[in-house]
C-alpha positions in Angstrom: 139.6 80.5 81.3 141.7 80.2 84.4 139.5 82.7 86.2 136.4 80.6 85.3 138.1 77.5 86.6 139.0 79.4 89.8 135.4 80.6 90.2 134.1 77.0 89.9 136.7 75.7 92.4 136.3 78.2 95.2 132.8 79.6 94.7 134.1 83.2 94.3 132.7 85.6 91.7 135.7 87.8 91.4 139.4 87.2 91.7 142.0 89.9 91.2 144.9 91.8 92.7 144.3 94.5 95.2 147.0 96.3 97.1 149.6 93.9 95.8 147.8 90.8 97.0 145.2 88.4 95.5 141.7 88.8 96.8 138.5 86.8 96.2 135.0 88.1 96.9 132.5 85.4 97.9 129.5 84.6 95.7 126.4 86.5 96.8 122.9 85.7 95.7 121.4 88.1 93.3 119.4 90.8 95.0 115.6 90.2 94.9 113.4 93.0 93.5 110.8 94.4 95.8 108.2 92.7 93.6 109.8 89.3 94.3 110.4 90.0 98.0 106.8 90.7 98.7 105.4 87.6 96.9 105.3 88.8 93.2 102.1 88.7 91.1 99.8 87.1 93.7 100.6 89.8 96.3 100.0 92.6 93.8 96.7 91.0 92.6 95.5 90.9 96.2 96.4 94.6 96.8 94.7 95.7 93.6 91.6 93.6 94.2 91.3 94.9 97.8 91.7 98.5 96.5 89.0 98.2 93.9 86.6 96.6 96.3 86.7 100.0 98.1 86.6 102.1 94.9 83.5 100.2 93.6 81.3 101.7 96.3 83.0 105.0 96.7 80.7 107.9 95.6 83.6 110.2 94.7 86.1 107.8 93.1 83.8 105.4 91.2 82.5 108.0 88.8 86.1 108.7 87.7 86.3 105.3 86.0 84.7 105.4 82.6 84.2 101.7 82.3 81.1 100.1 83.7 83.3 97.2 84.7 86.4 98.0 86.8 88.4 95.1 85.4 90.3 97.2 82.8 91.2 99.7 85.5 92.3 96.9 87.8 94.5 95.4 85.0 96.2 98.8 84.4 96.9 99.4 88.0 98.2 95.8 88.4 100.5 96.2 85.4 101.8 99.6 86.6 102.5 98.5 90.2 104.2 95.2 89.1 106.5 97.1 86.7 107.3 99.9 89.1 108.3 97.4 91.8 110.5 95.3 89.6 108.1 92.8 88.0 107.2 92.3 84.4 107.4 95.4 82.1 104.0 94.7 80.6 102.6 98.1 81.4 105.2 99.9 79.2 105.0 97.3 76.5 101.2 97.8 76.2 100.7 101.5 77.2 104.0 103.2 76.9 105.5 105.5 79.5 103.3 105.7 82.6 103.1 109.6 82.6 100.9 109.4 85.7 100.1 113.2 86.0 99.1 113.4 82.3 96.9 110.3 82.5 95.1 111.6 85.6 94.8 115.2 84.3 91.2 114.7 82.9 90.0 113.7 86.3 88.9 116.0 89.2 91.6 114.9 91.7 91.2 117.1 94.7 92.4 116.4 98.3 89.1 114.6 99.1 89.6 112.2 96.1 93.2 111.7 97.1 92.3 110.9 100.7 89.6 108.4 99.6 92.1 106.8 97.2 94.6 106.5 100.0 92.0 105.1 102.4 91.1 102.3 100.0 94.7 101.6 99.3 95.5 101.5 103.1 92.7 99.0 103.6 94.0 96.8 100.8 97.6 96.9 102.2 96.3 96.0 105.7 94.5 93.0 104.2 97.7 91.7 102.6 99.8 92.0 105.6 103.3 92.8 104.2 106.3 92.9 106.5 106.7 96.3 108.2 109.6 97.3 106.0 107.9 96.4 102.8 104.6 98.0 103.9 106.3 101.2 104.9 108.3 101.3 101.6 105.2 100.7 99.5 103.0 103.1 101.5 105.6 105.9 101.2 105.5 105.6 97.5 101.7 105.4 97.2 101.3 108.4 99.5 103.7 110.5 97.6 102.2 109.5 94.3 98.6 110.2 95.5 99.7 113.7 96.6 101.3 114.3 93.3 98.1 113.5 91.4 96.1 116.3 93.0 95.3 118.7 90.2 92.6 120.9 91.8 91.5 122.2 95.2 87.9 122.7 94.1 85.2 120.6 95.7 84.0 117.5 93.9 80.4 118.1 92.9 79.5 114.5 93.7 79.5 112.5 96.8 79.5 113.6 100.5 82.0 116.4 100.0 79.8 118.1 97.4 77.7 120.0 99.9 74.1 121.0 99.2 72.5 122.9 96.3 72.4 125.9 98.7 76.2 125.8 98.7 76.5 126.2 94.9 77.0 129.6 93.4 73.8 131.3 92.2 73.4 131.4 88.4 70.4 131.7 86.2 70.5 127.9 85.8 69.9 127.1 89.5 
């Protein structure tokens, strides 16, 4: 009770004895999460919308999304990014543990797909215009995550990296 009264009187969050003398630590504001520091939900919506504008027309990435409408994919990415960066935990509540590698295992994620994913994400981040520290922090994570999702080094048989039919191995079906 006396400590609480002292806290109210002098604005300190902790009082105690240290080295034989009484010390008080000043109140400090609670640390903001990355999510809050960059602008919260609105910022992540802008990033995800910008990213999927690029994906919508990408001949390699677009076929990886089973939905005709990209809205469900946009919602999943938004929930994931918000949760990862300290926002609402809606992703885990609705979908469980993220298990990114497992969830991406059915897709042909080669270096070309990774680079395209990163290019669209880079464009989205550039549109949003985060502070240099926040941009670098987010980009570092996204880049490492994208590299970790690569699950094959085989060419994608769609889009510009597919080559021509002459490049395909000869089989009786050609």
